[in-house]
C-alpha positions in Angstrom: 82.1 218.5 -30.5 78.6 217.1 -31.5 76.3 218.8 -34.1 74.0 219.9 -31.3 77.0 221.7 -29.0 78.5 223.4 -32.4 74.7 224.8 -32.8 73.6 225.7 -29.4 73.8 229.2 -28.3 76.1 230.3 -25.5 74.2 231.9 -22.4 75.5 235.2 -23.5 73.0 234.7 -26.4 70.1 233.9 -24.7 68.7 237.6 -24.0 66.9 237.3 -27.3 69.4 239.3 -29.3 69.6 238.9 -32.9 72.1 235.6 -32.7 69.3 233.7 -30.5 66.9 234.2 -33.6 69.1 232.6 -35.7 69.3 229.8 -33.3 65.7 229.2 -32.6 64.5 225.5 -33.2 61.3 225.7 -34.8 58.6 222.4 -33.9 55.7 223.1 -36.6 53.5 221.0 -34.8 54.3 221.8 -31.1 55.2 219.5 -28.1 52.7 216.8 -27.2 51.0 218.8 -24.0 52.3 221.9 -25.3 50.4 222.9 -28.9 51.2 226.3 -28.6 54.7 226.1 -27.8 56.2 226.2 -31.5 59.6 228.0 -30.8 62.8 226.9 -28.7 66.1 227.4 -28.0 68.7 225.4 -26.6 70.7 226.8 -23.8 73.5 225.3 -21.4 76.2 226.2 -19.4 79.6 224.4 -19.0 78.4 223.9 -15.2 75.3 222.0 -16.8 77.0 219.9 -19.3 75.7 217.2 -20.4 72.4 218.3 -19.4 70.6 221.4 -21.3 67.5 223.2 -21.3 64.9 223.3 -24.1 63.0 226.7 -23.6 60.0 227.9 -25.1 60.0 231.4 -26.5 56.2 231.3 -27.1 55.3 230.3 -23.8 58.2 231.8 -21.2 57.2 229.4 -18.3 57.9 226.3 -20.5 61.2 224.8 -20.5 62.5 221.1 -20.5 65.8 219.5 -19.1 67.3 217.6 -21.9 70.4 215.5 -22.8 71.5 214.1 -26.0 70.5 210.4 -26.1 74.1 208.9 -27.3 75.2 210.2 -23.8 72.9 208.2 -22.0 72.8 205.3 -24.3 75.6 205.0 -26.5 73.3 202.5 -28.9 70.4 204.2 -28.5 68.3 203.7 -32.1 65.2 205.0 -32.9 62.9 204.0 -36.4 61.3 207.6 -37.9 59.2 207.3 -40.7 59.9 209.1 -43.8 56.7 211.3 -43.1 58.0 212.3 -39.7 61.4 213.0 -40.9 59.8 215.2 -43.9 58.0 217.2 -41.3 61.7 218.5 -39.9 62.9 219.2 -43.6 64.1 215.2 -44.5 67.2 215.6 -42.4 70.4 213.2 -43.1 71.6 211.4 -40.2 74.5 213.8 -40.2 72.2 216.5 -39.4 70.3 215.2 -36.6 70.3 215.6 -32.9 68.5 213.1 -30.6 67.4 214.7 -27.2 65.5 213.0 -24.2 63.4 215.1 -21.9 64.3 214.6 -18.4 61.8 214.3 -15.6 62.8 215.5 -12.0 60.9 213.7 -8.8 61.5 215.2 -5.5 60.3 213.2 -2.6 62.4 211.3 0.2 65.1 211.3 -2.7 65.4 213.1 -6.1 65.5 211.3 -8.9 66.1 211.8 -12.5 64.2 210.0 -15.5 65.0 210.4 -19.3 62.0 209.5 -21.5 63.2 207.1 -23.7 59.9 206.6 -25.5 59.5 210.1 -26.9 62.9 211.4 -28.1 63.1 215.1 -29.7 64.7 214.7 -33.0 66.3 217.9 -34.3 67.2 219.1 -37.8 70.4 221.1 -36.7 70.7 222.5 -40.4 67.3 223.6 -40.9 66.3 224.4 -37.2 63.4 222.2 -37.0 62.4 219.7 -34.3 59.8 217.2 -33.6 59.0 214.8 -30.7 58.7 211.3 -31.7 56.3 209.0 -29.6 57.8 205.8 -30.4 55.4 203.2 -31.6 57.3 200.1 -30.1 56.8 201.1 -26.2 58.6 197.7 -25.5 61.5 198.7 -27.1 62.7 201.4 -24.6 61.3 202.8 -21.2 61.8 205.5 -19.1 65.5 205.1 -17.4 66.2 206.4 -14.0 69.6 208.4 -14.5 70.0 209.5 -10.8 68.7 209.1 -7.5 70.0 210.8 -4.3 69.3 211.8 -0.7 67.5 215.0 0.1 68.3 217.2 3.1 65.2 217.9 5.2 
């Protein structure tokens, strides 16, 4: 079991009881495009695995489908500056989880993309997180996970 799974609230906790407030992830700088959303929880049902939801507590209509980076790209690695790590409590590699935000595009087919250029780095011990915009944009690009037809 990964550090992320060990620290993820069960679906029964998502009614914002006391247990959930112990599981809140704080984004000190928000998420790009969502500057006032600072507090999130991760939720996941057995049926949704390996995917999860990063849900804002500050903006209830804001949620992101996410997946742990290593599940898609086993050798995924990123360079994070000491300053960026300090913003989330200077975690050790063992305290970190890296998530990729997913984008779902519905048209003639449904495509699901993973954003490899802007991972979310979580400090699971201190419950702090930050989306990192990679400066080496050529290193990774958006990756298509799935594409399937839609019944009309």
